[in-house]
C-alpha positions in Angstrom: -19.4 6.8 22.0 -20.8 7.2 18.5 -24.2 8.6 17.4 -26.1 7.1 14.5 -26.7 10.6 12.9 -25.9 14.0 14.4 -28.8 16.5 13.8 -29.1 20.2 14.6 -31.8 19.2 17.2 -29.2 17.1 19.0 -26.7 19.9 18.9 -29.2 22.3 20.4 -30.0 19.8 23.3 -26.3 19.5 24.2 -24.5 21.7 26.8 -21.8 24.0 25.5 -18.4 22.2 25.2 -20.0 18.8 25.7 -18.1 15.9 24.3 -20.5 13.8 22.2 -18.4 11.4 20.2 -14.9 10.0 20.5 -12.8 7.1 19.2 -9.4 5.8 18.1 -8.5 4.7 14.7 -5.9 4.8 12.0 -6.6 7.7 9.7 -3.8 8.4 7.2 -5.3 11.7 6.0 -4.7 13.1 9.5 -1.7 11.1 10.8 0.1 8.7 8.5 2.4 7.3 11.2 -0.3 5.4 13.2 -3.5 5.7 15.2 -5.1 8.8 16.4 -7.5 9.5 19.2 -10.3 11.9 18.4 -13.1 13.7 20.1 -16.1 15.6 18.8 -17.2 18.6 20.9 -20.1 21.0 20.7 -19.0 24.7 20.8 -20.5 27.6 22.7 -23.2 28.3 20.1 -24.6 25.2 18.3 -21.4 24.8 16.3 -19.1 21.8 16.8 -15.6 20.5 15.9 -13.4 17.4 16.0 -10.0 17.4 17.6 -7.4 14.7 17.4 -4.0 13.7 18.8 -1.9 10.7 19.5 -3.7 7.9 21.4 -1.4 8.4 24.4 -3.2 11.6 25.3 -6.5 11.7 27.3 -9.8 12.8 25.7 -10.0 15.9 28.0 -6.4 16.9 26.9 -7.4 16.4 23.2 -10.5 18.6 23.7 -8.3 21.5 24.9 -5.0 21.0 23.0 -5.6 18.7 20.0 -5.4 19.6 16.4 -8.7 20.5 14.7 -9.8 18.2 11.9 -10.6 20.4 8.8 -10.8 17.6 6.2 -14.4 17.3 5.2 -14.2 13.7 4.2 -12.7 12.7 7.5 -15.2 14.8 9.5 -18.1 13.0 7.8 -16.4 9.7 8.3 -15.9 10.2 12.1 -19.3 11.8 12.9 -22.2 10.8 10.7 -24.3 14.0 10.4 -27.0 15.5 8.3 -26.2 18.4 6.0 -27.7 21.0 8.3 -25.5 20.0 11.2 -22.5 19.6 9.0 -22.9 23.3 8.0 -22.4 24.2 11.6 -19.0 22.5 11.8 -16.4 25.1 12.9 -13.8 24.8 10.1 -11.7 27.8 11.4 
């Protein structure tokens, strides 16, 4: 479930807390020991965030209890987004 390019218009069309991208990959900047499973979720106000955990956990669990990705390079790698939508990423 990957989008070509996330825009602010797409964020505004999404429902709050909607999962809009997810995947599984090896990302040593987040977890050096192996693969992670990640999910991108829109927040309650046009913001969004990426959460990740071990691949043995479900996407719904990761949405609620995963670690938040705060590494800008990884954020842009996982979800291709324009600068305007990237500014709405919830780093904290």
